[in-house]
C-alpha positions in Angstrom: 0.0 0.0 0.0 1.0 3.7 0.1 4.1 4.7 2.0 4.9 8.1 3.5 7.4 10.4 1.7 10.1 11.4 4.2 9.9 15.2 4.8 13.0 17.3 5.7 12.9 19.0 9.0 11.3 22.4 9.0 14.5 24.2 9.9 16.4 22.5 7.2 13.8 23.3 4.6 13.7 27.0 5.7 17.4 27.2 5.1 17.2 25.6 1.7 14.3 27.8 0.6 16.2 30.9 1.7 19.3 29.8 -0.2 17.2 29.4 -3.3 15.4 32.7 -3.1 18.6 34.6 -2.5 20.1 33.3 -5.7 17.3 32.9 -8.2 15.1 36.0 -8.4 13.8 37.1 -11.8 12.1 40.5 -12.0 8.9 40.2 -14.1 9.6 43.6 -15.6 12.7 42.1 -17.2 10.5 39.9 -19.3 8.6 43.0 -20.6 11.9 44.8 -21.3 13.4 41.9 -23.3 10.2 41.1 -25.2 9.8 37.7 -23.6 6.2 36.4 -24.2 5.4 34.9 -20.8 3.0 32.1 -21.1 3.5 32.2 -24.8 1.2 35.2 -25.0 1.5 38.2 -27.1 1.2 41.7 -25.5 -2.5 41.9 -26.5 -3.2 38.6 -24.7 -3.5 36.4 -27.8 -1.5 33.3 -28.1 1.9 33.1 -29.9 1.5 31.2 -33.2 3.4 27.9 -32.6 2.0 25.5 -35.1 -0.6 24.4 -37.6 -3.6 22.1 -37.2 -6.6 20.6 -39.0 -8.2 19.3 -35.8 -9.8 22.2 -34.1 -10.4 26.0 -34.3 -11.1 28.2 -31.2 -12.5 31.6 -32.2 -12.8 34.2 -29.5 -12.0 37.5 -31.3 -11.4 39.2 -34.6 -8.5 41.5 -35.7 -8.8 44.7 -37.7 -6.4 45.8 -40.4 -4.1 47.2 -37.8 -4.0 44.0 -35.9 -6.1 45.3 -33.0 -8.2 42.6 -31.2 -11.9 43.0 -31.7 -14.1 41.1 -29.2 -16.5 38.6 -30.9 -18.9 35.8 -29.9 -16.9 32.6 -29.3 -17.0 29.6 -31.6 -15.6 26.1 -31.1 -15.1 24.2 -34.4 -14.2 20.5 -34.6 -12.8 19.7 -38.1 -14.9 22.4 -39.6 -18.1 21.6 -37.8 -19.4 24.1 -35.2 -20.1 22.2 -31.9 -23.6 23.7 -31.8 -24.5 21.6 -34.8 -23.6 18.5 -32.8 -25.8 19.7 -29.9 -28.7 20.3 -32.3 -28.3 16.8 -33.8 -28.0 15.1 -30.4 -31.3 16.6 -29.1 -33.3 16.8 -32.4 -32.7 13.1 -33.1 -32.2 12.0 -29.5 -28.7 10.6 -30.1 -25.5 10.2 -28.0 -22.9 12.3 -30.0 -19.6 11.9 -28.2 -18.5 8.8 -30.1 -19.2 10.5 -33.4 -17.0 13.4 -32.3 -14.2 10.9 -31.4 -14.3 9.6 -34.9 -14.3 13.1 -36.4 -11.3 14.3 -34.3 -9.2 11.2 -35.0 -9.9 10.6 -38.7 -11.1 14.0 -40.0 -14.5 12.9 -41.5 -18.0 12.5 -40.3 -18.6 8.7 -40.0 -21.3 6.9 -42.1 -23.9 5.1 -40.1 -22.2 1.7 -40.6 -18.8 3.1 -39.7 -20.1 4.7 -36.5 -21.9 1.5 -35.4 -18.8 -0.6 -35.9 -16.7 2.0 -34.1 -19.0 2.1 -31.1 -18.8 -1.7 -30.9 -15.0 -1.5 -31.0 -14.9 1.0 -28.2 -17.3 -1.2 -26.1 -15.1 -4.3 -26.7 -12.0 -2.4 -25.4 -13.5 -1.0 -22.2 -12.3 -4.1 -20.2 -8.9 -3.7 -18.7 -6.1 -6.2 -19.3 -6.3 -9.3 -17.1 -5.0 -8.5 -13.6 -4.5 -4.8 -14.3 -7.1 -3.5 -11.8 -5.7 -5.7 -9.0 -2.0 -5.1 -9.8 -1.9 -1.4 -11.0 -4.9 0.2 -9.2 -5.8 -1.8 -6.0 -2.3 -2.4 -4.9 -1.3 1.2 -5.1 -4.3 3.5 -4.3 -4.0 7.2 -4.8 -5.9 10.0 -3.0 -6.1 11.8 -6.3 -7.7 10.0 -9.2 -5.9 12.1 -11.8 -2.5 10.8 -10.6 -3.8 7.3 -10.6 -5.1 7.6 -14.1 -1.8 9.1 -15.3 0.1 6.2 -13.6 -2.2 3.7 -15.2 -1.7 5.1 -18.6 2.1 4.7 -18.2 1.5 1.1 -16.8 -0.4 0.2 -20.0 2.9 0.6 -21.8 3.9 -2.7 -20.3 0.9 -4.5 -21.8 1.7 -3.3 -25.4 4.1 -5.3 -27.5 4.5 -2.4 -29.9 4.5 0.4 -27.4 7.4 2.4 -29.0 6.3 2.0 -32.6 5.4 5.4 -34.2 3.6 4.2 -37.3 0.2 5.7 -38.1 -1.7 2.4 -37.6 -0.1 1.7 -34.3 -0.7 5.2 -32.8 -4.3 5.1 -33.9 -4.7 1.6 -32.4 -3.2 2.9 -29.1 -5.4 5.9 -29.2 -8.6 3.9 -29.6 -7.6 1.6 -26.8 -6.9 4.5 -24.4 -10.1 6.3 -25.3 -12.1 3.1 -24.7 -10.5 1.9 -21.4 -9.8 5.1 -19.6 -13.4 5.6 -18.3 -13.1 2.1 -16.7 -9.7 3.0 -15.2 -11.2 6.3 -13.8 -14.1 4.6 -12.1 -11.9 1.8 -10.7 -9.4 4.3 -9.4 -12.2 6.2 -7.7 -13.7 3.1 -6.1 -10.3 2.1 -4.7 -9.8 5.6 -3.4 -13.2 5.4 -1.6 -12.2 2.2 0.0 -8.7 2.9 1.1 -8.9 6.7 2.0 -12.6 7.3 2.7 -13.2 4.0 4.4 -16.3 3.4 2.3 -17.5 0.4 0.3 -16.3 0.0 -3.2 -18.3 -1.4 -6.2 -16.9 -2.9 -9.4 -19.3 -3.4 -12.3 -18.4 -5.2 -15.5 -18.8 -3.0 -18.6 -22.0 -3.7 -20.5 -22.2 -3.9 -24.3 -24.2 -1.4 -26.4 -23.6 1.6 -24.1 -22.4 5.0 -25.1 -19.4 6.4 -23.1 -21.7 8.5 -21.0 -23.9 5.6 -20.2 -20.9 3.4 -19.4 -19.5 5.9 -16.9 -22.8 6.3 -15.1 -23.5 2.5 -15.1 -20.1 1.6 -13.6 -20.0 4.6 -11.2 -23.3 4.2 -9.5 -23.7 1.3 -7.1 -27.2 0.3 -8.5 -26.1 1.0 -12.1 -29.3 3.0 -12.6 -29.5 6.3 -14.4 -32.1 8.2 -16.6 -31.7 8.8 -20.3 -31.7 12.6 -19.6 -28.8 12.2 -17.2 -26.8 10.3 -19.7 -27.5 12.8 -22.4 -26.3 15.7 -20.2 -23.1 13.9 -19.4 -22.7 13.2 -23.1 -23.0 17.0 -23.7 -20.2 17.6 -21.1 -18.0 15.1 -23.0 -18.8 16.8 -26.3 -17.8 20.3 -25.3 -14.6 19.2 -23.6 -13.4 16.9 -26.4 -10.9 19.4 -27.8 -9.9 23.0 -27.6 -7.1 23.6 -30.2 -3.4 22.9 -30.1 -2.5 25.7 -27.8 -4.2 24.8 -24.5 -1.8 23.7 -21.8 -2.5 19.9 -21.8 -2.8 19.6 -25.6 0.4 21.6 -26.1 2.0 19.3 -23.6 0.9 16.3 -25.7 2.4 18.0 -28.8 5.7 18.9 -27.1 6.2 15.3 -25.9 5.1 13.8 -29.2 7.6 16.1 -31.0 10.4 14.4 -29.1 9.5 11.0 -30.6 8.4 9.5 -27.3 5.6 6.9 -27.0 1.9 7.5 -26.8 1.6 6.5 -23.2 4.2 9.0 -22.0 2.6 11.8 -24.0 -1.0 11.2 -22.8 0.2 10.7 -19.2 2.0 14.0 -19.3 -1.1 15.7 -20.7 -3.1 14.4 -17.7 -0.5 16.0 -15.4 -1.0 19.3 -17.1 -4.8 19.1 -17.0 -4.7 18.3 -13.3 -3.5 21.8 -12.5 -6.1 24.2 -11.0 -5.4 26.8 -13.6 -6.5 24.3 -16.3 -8.7 21.3 -15.7 -9.2 21.8 -11.9 -11.1 25.0 -12.2 -14.6 23.5 -12.1 -14.0 22.3 -8.6 -12.9 25.7 -7.5 -16.1 27.1 -9.0 -18.2 24.8 -6.8 -16.3 25.7 -3.6 -16.6 29.4 -4.5 -20.3 28.9 -5.1 -20.8 27.3 -1.6 -18.9 30.2 -0.1 -21.1 32.8 -1.8 -24.4 31.2 -0.9 -23.2 30.9 2.7 -22.3 34.6 3.0 -24.9 36.3 0.8 -28.2 36.5 2.8 -30.4 37.4 -0.1 -29.2 35.7 -3.3 -31.7 37.5 -5.4 -30.4 40.9 -4.3 -28.0 42.0 -7.1 -26.5 44.7 -5.0 -25.5 42.2 -2.2 -24.1 39.7 -4.7 -22.3 42.4 -6.5 -20.7 43.7 -3.3 -19.5 40.2 -2.3 -18.0 39.5 -5.7 -16.2 42.9 -5.4 -14.8 41.7 -2.0 -13.6 38.5 -3.7 -11.7 40.4 -6.4 -10.2 42.6 -3.6 -9.0 39.4 -1.8 -11.2 40.3 1.1 -13.4 37.2 0.7 -13.3 33.8 -0.9 -10.0 31.9 -0.9 -7.9 35.1 -1.0 -6.8 34.5 -4.6 -8.7 37.5 -6.0 -10.2 35.3 -8.7 -13.8 34.7 -9.6 -13.6 31.2 -10.8 -15.5 30.4 -13.9 -15.0 33.9 -15.3 -12.5 34.9 -18.0 -10.7 33.0 -20.7 -7.5 33.3 -22.6 -9.2 33.3 -26.0 -12.9 33.9 -25.6 -14.0 37.5 -25.1 -17.8 37.9 -25.6 -18.8 34.4 -24.9 -17.6 30.8 -24.5 -19.8 28.6 -26.6 -19.3 25.6 -24.3 -20.6 27.5 -21.3 -23.7 28.6 -23.2 -24.5 25.0 -24.2 -24.0 23.6 -20.6 -26.0 26.5 -19.1 -28.9 25.9 -21.4 -29.1 22.2 -20.9 -28.4 22.3 -17.1 -31.4 24.5 -16.2 -34.1 21.9 -16.4 -32.2 19.3 -14.3 -31.3 22.0 -11.7 -35.0 22.8 -11.1 -35.9 19.1 -11.1 -33.3 18.1 -8.6 -33.5 21.1 -6.2 -30.4 23.0 -7.3 -32.2 26.0 -8.6 -30.5 28.3 -6.0 -27.1 27.2 -7.2 -28.0 27.5 -10.8 -29.5 31.0 -10.4 -26.5 32.2 -8.4 -24.1 31.1 -11.2 -26.3 33.0 -13.7 -26.0 36.1 -11.4 -22.2 35.7 -11.3 -22.1 35.4 -15.1 -24.3 38.6 -15.4 -22.7 40.8 -12.8 -19.0 39.8 -12.8 -17.9 41.4 -16.1 -18.8 45.0 -15.0 -17.2 44.4 -11.6 -14.0 43.3 -13.3 -14.0 46.4 -15.4 -14.5 48.7 -12.4 -12.0 47.0 -10.1 -9.3 46.0 -12.6 -9.8 48.6 -15.3 -9.9 45.7 -17.7 -10.1 46.6 -21.4 -10.6 43.1 -22.6 -14.2 41.8 -22.0 -14.5 39.1 -19.4 -17.0 36.3 -20.1 -18.0 33.2 -18.3 -16.1 30.0 -19.3 -17.0 26.3 -19.5 -16.1 25.7 -15.8 -18.9 27.9 -14.5 -21.6 25.3 -15.0 -19.7 22.0 -15.6 -19.1 21.4 -11.9 -22.8 22.0 -11.0 -23.8 19.5 -13.7 -21.5 16.8 -12.2 -22.9 17.6 -8.7 -26.5 17.3 -10.0 -25.6 13.9 -11.5 -24.4 12.8 -8.1 -20.8 12.5 -9.2 -18.1 13.0 -6.6 -15.8 16.0 -6.7 -13.0 13.5 -7.0 -14.1 12.9 -10.6 -14.7 16.5 -11.8 -11.2 16.8 -13.4 -10.9 13.1 -14.4 -14.1 13.5 -16.4 -12.5 16.5 -18.2 -9.6 14.2 -19.0 -11.8 11.4 -20.3 -13.5 13.9 -22.7 -10.2 15.4 -23.8 -8.3 12.2 -24.6 -9.6 12.1 -28.2 -8.4 15.6 -28.8 -5.0 14.8 -27.3 -4.7 11.7 -29.5 -5.7 13.6 -32.6 -3.1 16.3 -32.0 -0.4 13.6 -31.2 -1.1 11.9 -34.6 -0.8 15.2 -36.4 2.4 16.2 -34.6 4.1 12.8 -35.3 3.0 12.4 -38.9 3.2 16.0 -40.2 5.2 18.3 -37.9 8.1 16.0 -37.4 10.3 18.6 -35.6 11.1 18.7 -31.9 9.6 21.7 -30.2 12.4 23.8 -28.8 11.7 27.5 -27.8 14.5 29.7 -26.4 15.0 31.0 -22.9 17.4 34.0 -22.3 20.0 33.4 -19.6 20.0 36.1 -16.9 22.5 34.5 -14.4 25.5 36.5 -13.2 28.9 35.4 -14.5 31.2 34.0 -11.7 34.4 32.1 -11.3 34.6 28.7 -9.8 35.9 28.9 -6.2 37.4 25.9 -4.4 35.3 24.6 -1.5 38.0 25.7 1.0 37.6 29.4 0.2 33.8 29.7 -0.3 
């Protein structure tokens, strides 16, 4: 089972930290003076152009003839298809749509009916884990964080692949499909073991059933009684849809491309992407939104009073309330300016379930935050760029309404994003074929080596 990591004594660590800080300071103003684009961002907040892709387009603004950024409604386009068209298809014809999106992202075309049916059967067949995998790789080494366990499990799958290092197109696609299929099972198993070992609760293991969509499979294996409604599964399918990809420049996808550019294997690249997504500035934001929401509802006496809500949000920005970060989680995005299309989709489809399940107060407060926060940001920060709600504002509430543990908020994001990561990996290996190697300017002071006796 788990063993404790030995920690250095507090006094020793204080000395080491002081030694580091005395010799390693970098003034942020130096970056501006030298033209360093921190975070690979241009001065106007847009991303540095680092590559080309056919997989996905993220549109959040326009530029005029002088190159000035002009705010515009957001669009998310998978292989030329606006995601709103997938939503319309899913609800007009009552279909699960995530599997079709997986095909589109991986292969670049919309599948024919027969192709999609066969592909869904292939995914269902590969949801079972290799023999002994759950016992040896998950149960024998439980983790308090499901994301870490998923990343470790992806690396462990390397040992079960006779062609793990092969970089041919057929092999990478085969590895991608296997990962997309089995990772939901790994996620649920890792969560069950976490419940048993750390939370001292019973764990349930359900065998995957044939004929289920990814969303249905997750709910059927997650819930002890395996029961769920069609509407619940459709809403989870929407969450998977909107998170499936977000261009090559987002942190986790860029991580996939950086590792893939080195010629490493699929398992190393996807595991690293999970490590990037785990960060609270990336995939962990939806959990921060829910904790912030609880805090606001606890301190605001009259949630319908805009003035009271506005004042508390102002205190959050001033670091006088909330977690002290000065951030209103779920607001703002690196690309989107006027709106995040993913947020609009989840907001629309979450409303009915919120009122059915008694979460109308939480839903309405999120709507108030979305409505009031932009003006408060402008007043408090003097922000020129518009601030809009992002996908994290409502995704956490949806997971909560579905009865899904907070432990799985970010892992579900990862499950949805694996198809996008794999699509970008294929593109990087097959077409880019050059190691990603940006430059860093050295700022260290020149010094002569001194013998240890005279230091």
